Every structure is written in C-alpha cells, then in structure tokens.
C-alpha positions as CSV (number, residue, x, y, z in Angstrom):
1,X,108.0,-143.8,127.2
2,X,106.4,-142.8,130.5
3,X,109.8,-142.0,132.1
4,X,110.7,-139.9,129.1
5,X,107.5,-137.9,129.2
6,X,108.0,-137.2,132.9
7,X,111.5,-135.9,132.2
8,X,110.2,-133.6,129.5
9,X,107.4,-132.3,131.8
10,X,109.9,-131.6,134.6
11,X,112.1,-129.7,132.1
12,X,109.2,-127.5,130.9
13,X,108.2,-126.7,134.5
14,X,111.8,-125.7,135.4
15,X,112.0,-123.5,132.2
16,X,108.8,-121.7,133.0
17,X,109.8,-121.1,136.5
18,X,113.1,-119.6,135.3
19,X,111.4,-116.8,133.3
20,X,110.0,-114.8,136.3
21,X,113.2,-115.5,138.2
22,X,115.1,-113.9,135.2
23,X,113.1,-110.7,135.4
24,X,113.3,-110.7,139.2
25,X,117.1,-110.8,139.2
26,X,117.2,-108.6,136.0
27,X,114.7,-105.7,136.5
28,X,116.2,-103.5,133.7
29,X,115.0,-106.1,131.2
30,X,111.5,-106.0,132.6
31,X,111.4,-102.2,132.5
32,X,112.6,-102.2,128.9
33,X,109.9,-104.6,127.9
34,X,107.2,-102.7,129.7
35,X,108.4,-99.4,128.3
36,X,108.4,-100.5,124.7
37,X,104.6,-99.9,124.4
38,X,104.8,-96.6,126.2
39,X,107.7,-95.5,124.0
40,X,105.6,-96.3,120.9
41,X,102.7,-94.2,122.2
42,X,105.1,-91.4,123.2
43,X,106.6,-91.4,119.7
44,X,103.1,-91.1,118.2
45,X,102.2,-88.3,120.5
46,X,105.4,-86.5,119.8
47,X,104.8,-86.8,116.0
48,X,101.3,-85.3,116.5
49,X,102.6,-82.6,118.7
50,X,105.3,-81.8,116.1
51,X,102.6,-81.6,113.4
52,X,100.5,-79.3,115.5
53,X,103.5,-77.1,116.3
54,X,104.4,-77.0,112.6
55,X,100.9,-75.8,111.8
56,X,101.1,-73.2,114.5
57,X,104.5,-72.1,113.2
58,X,103.0,-71.8,109.7
59,X,100.2,-69.6,111.1
60,X,102.6,-67.4,113.0
61,X,104.7,-67.1,109.9
62,X,101.7,-66.2,107.8
63,X,100.8,-63.6,110.3
64,X,104.2,-62.2,110.2
65,X,104.1,-62.1,106.4
66,X,100.7,-60.4,106.5
67,X,102.2,-57.6,108.6
68,X,104.9,-57.1,106.1
69,X,103.3,-58.3,102.9
70,X,99.6,-59.1,102.6
71,X,100.1,-60.9,99.3
72,X,102.5,-63.3,100.9
73,X,99.9,-64.1,103.5
74,X,97.4,-64.9,100.9
75,X,99.8,-67.1,99.0
76,X,100.5,-69.0,102.2
77,X,96.9,-70.0,102.7
78,X,95.3,-72.9,100.9
79,X,93.1,-72.4,97.8
80,X,89.8,-72.6,99.7
81,X,90.8,-70.0,102.2
82,X,92.1,-67.7,99.5
83,X,88.9,-67.9,97.5
84,X,86.8,-67.2,100.6
85,X,89.0,-64.2,101.6
86,X,88.9,-62.8,98.1
87,X,85.1,-63.1,98.1
88,X,84.7,-61.3,101.4
89,X,87.2,-58.6,100.3
90,X,85.3,-58.1,97.1
91,X,81.9,-57.8,98.8
92,X,83.4,-55.3,101.3
93,X,85.0,-53.2,98.6
94,X,81.8,-53.2,96.6
95,X,79.8,-52.1,99.7
96,X,82.3,-49.3,100.5
97,X,82.2,-48.2,96.8
98,X,78.4,-48.0,96.9
99,X,78.5,-45.9,100.1
100,X,81.1,-43.6,98.6
101,X,78.9,-43.0,95.6
102,X,75.8,-42.4,97.8
103,X,77.7,-40.1,100.1
104,X,78.0,-37.8,97.1
105,X,74.2,-37.6,96.9
106,X,72.7,-35.0,99.2
107,X,69.1,-35.1,100.4
108,X,67.7,-32.1,102.2
109,X,64.8,-33.1,104.3
110,X,62.3,-30.4,105.3
111,X,60.1,-31.2,108.3
112,X,56.9,-29.3,107.5
113,X,55.7,-26.3,109.6
114,X,57.1,-25.1,113.0
115,X,55.8,-24.4,116.5
116,X,54.6,-20.9,115.7
117,X,53.2,-20.0,112.3
118,X,54.4,-16.9,110.4
119,X,51.4,-15.4,108.7
120,X,53.5,-12.7,106.9
121,X,53.5,-12.8,103.1
122,X,56.0,-13.7,100.5
123,X,55.9,-14.2,96.7
124,X,54.6,-17.6,95.6
125,X,57.5,-17.8,93.2
126,X,60.4,-15.7,91.8
127,X,59.0,-12.5,90.4
128,X,55.4,-13.5,91.2
129,X,52.8,-10.9,92.1
130,X,50.8,-13.4,94.0
131,X,51.6,-13.6,97.7
132,X,51.2,-16.4,100.2
133,X,51.7,-16.9,103.9
134,X,55.3,-17.7,104.8
135,X,54.5,-20.8,106.9
136,X,51.2,-21.9,108.4
137,X,50.8,-23.8,111.7
138,X,49.7,-27.0,110.0
139,X,47.0,-29.5,111.2
140,X,46.8,-31.6,114.4
141,X,45.8,-35.2,115.3
142,X,42.1,-35.6,115.9
143,X,42.8,-38.6,118.1
144,X,46.3,-37.9,119.4
145,X,46.2,-34.2,119.6
146,X,49.7,-34.2,118.2
147,X,50.6,-31.1,116.1
148,X,51.7,-31.7,112.5
149,X,55.0,-29.9,113.1
150,X,55.9,-32.4,115.8
151,X,54.9,-35.5,113.7
152,X,56.8,-34.0,110.7
153,X,60.0,-33.7,112.6
154,X,59.7,-37.2,114.2
155,X,59.2,-38.7,110.7
156,X,62.0,-36.6,109.1
157,X,64.5,-37.8,111.7
158,X,63.5,-41.4,111.1
159,X,63.8,-41.0,107.3
160,X,67.2,-39.3,107.6
161,X,68.5,-42.1,109.8
162,X,67.4,-44.7,107.3
163,X,69.1,-42.9,104.5
164,X,72.3,-42.2,106.4
165,X,72.6,-45.9,107.2
166,X,72.7,-46.5,103.4
167,X,75.4,-43.9,103.0
168,X,73.3,-41.0,101.7
169,X,74.3,-37.6,103.0
170,X,71.4,-35.9,104.8
171,X,70.8,-32.4,106.2
172,X,67.6,-30.9,107.6
173,X,66.0,-27.5,107.3
174,X,65.2,-27.8,111.0
175,X,65.8,-30.1,113.9
176,X,63.8,-28.2,116.4
177,X,60.3,-26.7,116.6
178,X,61.4,-23.3,117.6
179,X,62.5,-21.8,114.2
180,X,61.1,-19.2,111.9
181,X,61.6,-20.5,108.4
182,X,59.3,-19.6,105.5
183,X,58.6,-22.0,102.7
184,X,60.7,-19.8,100.4
185,X,63.6,-19.9,102.8
186,X,63.4,-23.7,103.1
187,X,63.6,-24.1,99.3
188,X,66.5,-21.6,99.2
189,X,68.3,-23.7,101.9
190,X,68.1,-26.7,99.6
191,X,69.3,-24.5,96.7
192,X,72.3,-23.1,98.6
193,X,73.4,-26.6,99.7
194,X,73.0,-27.8,96.1
195,X,70.8,-30.7,97.1
196,X,70.3,-33.6,94.8
197,X,66.8,-34.0,96.2
198,X,64.7,-31.8,98.4
199,X,62.0,-33.8,100.2
200,X,59.3,-32.2,102.3
201,X,57.5,-34.2,105.0
202,X,53.9,-33.3,105.9
203,X,50.6,-34.8,107.1
204,X,47.2,-33.9,105.7
205,X,44.0,-32.7,107.3
206,X,40.3,-32.5,106.2
207,X,36.9,-31.5,107.5
208,X,35.8,-35.0,106.5
209,X,37.1,-37.5,109.1
210,X,36.6,-40.4,106.7
211,X,39.2,-39.2,104.2
212,X,42.5,-41.0,104.5
213,X,45.6,-42.0,102.6
214,X,49.1,-41.0,101.6
215,X,49.8,-38.7,98.7
216,X,52.9,-37.6,97.0
217,X,52.9,-34.0,95.7
218,X,55.2,-33.0,92.9
219,X,55.7,-29.8,90.8
220,X,53.2,-29.4,88.0
221,X,54.4,-29.7,84.4
222,X,52.9,-26.4,83.3
223,X,54.4,-24.4,86.1
224,X,56.7,-21.7,84.8
225,X,58.8,-21.9,87.9
226,X,59.5,-25.6,87.8
227,X,60.3,-26.4,84.2
228,X,64.0,-27.2,85.0
229,X,63.2,-29.6,87.8
230,X,59.9,-31.1,86.6
231,X,61.1,-34.4,85.2
232,X,63.5,-35.3,88.0
233,X,61.0,-34.3,90.6
234,X,58.3,-36.5,89.0
235,X,60.7,-39.4,88.8
236,X,61.5,-39.2,92.5
237,X,57.9,-38.8,93.3
238,X,56.9,-41.9,91.2
239,X,59.6,-44.1,92.8
240,X,58.6,-43.1,96.3
241,X,54.9,-43.8,95.5
242,X,55.7,-47.1,93.9
243,X,57.6,-48.3,96.9
244,X,54.9,-47.1,99.3
245,X,52.3,-49.1,97.4
246,X,54.1,-52.2,98.4
247,X,53.1,-51.6,102.0
248,X,49.7,-53.2,102.4
249,X,49.2,-51.4,105.7
250,X,49.3,-48.0,104.0
251,X,46.5,-46.6,101.9
252,X,48.0,-44.8,98.9
253,X,46.1,-42.1,97.0
254,X,48.5,-41.2,94.3
255,X,50.5,-38.3,92.9
256,X,49.2,-34.7,93.0
257,X,50.7,-32.0,90.7
258,X,50.9,-28.6,92.3
259,X,51.8,-25.2,91.0
260,X,50.7,-23.2,94.0
261,X,53.3,-24.2,96.6
262,X,56.1,-21.7,97.4
263,X,58.4,-24.6,98.5
264,X,58.3,-26.0,95.0
265,X,58.3,-22.7,93.1
266,X,61.4,-21.3,94.8
267,X,63.3,-24.6,94.5
268,X,66.0,-25.0,91.9
269,X,66.6,-28.6,92.7
270,X,64.4,-31.7,92.3
271,X,61.6,-31.6,94.9
272,X,58.9,-33.8,96.2
273,X,56.5,-33.6,99.2
274,X,55.0,-36.6,101.1
275,X,51.7,-36.2,102.8
276,X,52.0,-39.2,105.0
277,X,48.3,-39.5,105.8
278,X,45.3,-37.6,107.3
279,X,45.6,-36.6,111.0
280,X,41.9,-35.7,110.7
281,X,41.2,-39.4,110.4
282,X,41.2,-41.1,113.8
283,X,42.7,-44.4,112.6
284,X,45.3,-42.9,110.4
285,X,46.2,-40.3,113.1
286,X,46.9,-43.1,115.6
287,X,48.8,-45.1,113.0
288,X,51.1,-42.1,112.3
289,X,52.0,-42.0,116.0
290,X,52.7,-45.7,116.1
291,X,56.5,-46.1,115.8
292,X,56.3,-49.4,113.9
293,X,53.8,-48.1,111.4
294,X,55.6,-44.9,110.9
295,X,59.0,-46.5,110.5
296,X,57.7,-49.0,108.0
297,X,56.1,-46.3,106.0
298,X,59.3,-44.2,106.0
299,X,61.3,-47.3,105.0
300,X,59.2,-47.4,101.8
301,X,59.9,-43.7,101.2
302,X,63.6,-44.3,101.8
303,X,63.6,-47.2,99.4
304,X,62.1,-44.9,96.7
305,X,64.7,-42.3,97.3
306,X,67.5,-44.9,97.1
307,X,66.2,-46.0,93.8
308,X,66.3,-42.4,92.6
309,X,69.9,-42.2,93.9
310,X,70.8,-45.2,91.9
311,X,69.1,-43.8,88.8
312,X,70.9,-40.5,89.0
313,X,74.4,-42.0,89.8
C-alpha cells in the first residue's frame, strides 16, 4: 500500500509540473485563456457603446425629422416628453395670445404739468363759457425740492414700462419737460389716438403739511361733458384704487369725482387721474422720491389697469 501511494503521489507531482510547461511551450493557449475575460468585457462594452450610438442616432434622426416635419419629431419622442412639450407649447401660445390681445389695448399716459406753466386760458369743456388756465406749474416737494412735473414724468415712465412688459401698448403725451401742452390738448391727444384709457399722473399739495394720502380722481356722474365716458372711467378708477389699497405702505384716501377738470371734460375716452400723494407732506414727499416705494405704488396702479384691460377685452 505504501509503495502504491508513493507512485500515485509521484504521478500527481509530474502532472502538475507539466501544466506550466505546457503553457510555456504553447504561449498561444495562455493568451487565449487570459484574453477570454477581456473579450467578455469588450463585448459588454461594445454592446453598451452600440446602445448609446443607437440612442444618438435616434436623436439625430428626430432632429432631422423636426427640421422637415415637427409632428414626426413629436411622434418619435416618448409619451412623457411629448406631454411635457405639449404643456410648454400650450403655455407659450396662451401667453402670446394674451399679449396679442393686450397689444390691441392702448393706454395714453399724461405726466402732469411741464417745466414752464402756460397761464393762458381755454374753455373748461366743449362749448363752455367758463375759462381755465391751460396748464399750471404744479407743486413741489417740501423735503426734496423736486418739482411735480419732474416726479410726474419719472412715475409715468415707470408705469408705462410696467404696462409694456405685460403687452399693453403705451404712448405718452410728453417724454420731456420742455413742452407746451394745455390740458385740453392732452385730452385731445388721447382722443386722436383713440386711447382705450387715458391716465393722468399727478402729485398733490396742501398748505397743511400733515395732510397725506393717494387719491384717484374720476369724471363726475352729473357732468354734461363726461356722460359717455363716466361708467368706464369710474370702473378703471375703482380697480386702480382697489389694487393700491393692497399696498400697506401707501395711505389711500379714496375716489374724488370732478367736473371742473379740463383734462376730463375734453376727453372722449375713459379717463382717470392718480394723485400719488402729497409733496407738501415731508414723509410722503421723500417716499415718492424713493425708487422702491414709487415702483411698488405704480405696480399697484398697473395691476388695476391690467384688470380693466381684461374687463374690456
């Protein structure tokens, strides 16, 4: 038994010794064995690369289809992408449609007063015997020293910019201080341009420095000159006032009905006038020259106008 076991052991040792000798004298077999694992990995990488290439080719094909036929490109996308694209397209179309509608709406903005007053007289309304000064110099800031005509133009340009960003068409009676435009002429400018709304921008003044607050002036209901525009003017005034009341930083006094203003009496289109605050009040005067305060206030005014736009369209 011992001799037999020795023989078996010697045979195993010889067999094991022959394996490395085999690969030594036959290197091709060794390379083939070593390369098997690498080939498997290469095949996997090739499959992944082919898949990626396939996806790229699909994208390129979709792009080519989109140039020739947008519907084919949509069909080539998966359901999720298609729904997302349709949603974005719908929102964009809706936005553009809204802007087109609003571009048909014209707001004429009249920055009150001008650098030099014109104390000549003109009728307060068509056929009126009563005469009024064509345009006064306005008030000025008790704290800032800023003239009303300057503040009015600054505010008007901010308001116009806010409205234009929402697609509303805007034109101004003046964009410089050096003009000579009476209140009658300003109203006639709005009439000639067939404005959908004529808004006049002013600031108030008082001998009492404690008086403050924003007011919205609108044509009086019993004014023989304004019967045709009374209701629409009032609606615009109410919407502007309602939006301004949402601004807790602004004191709001309310609506004032006026039959003595040439700018209203000569107007044939809906008209409103915003007295932004009292420049005779030191706090309010400084606020009106604060860009943040003024822009926020005019954002409220713009929101009211936009509601009126929606109502009329």
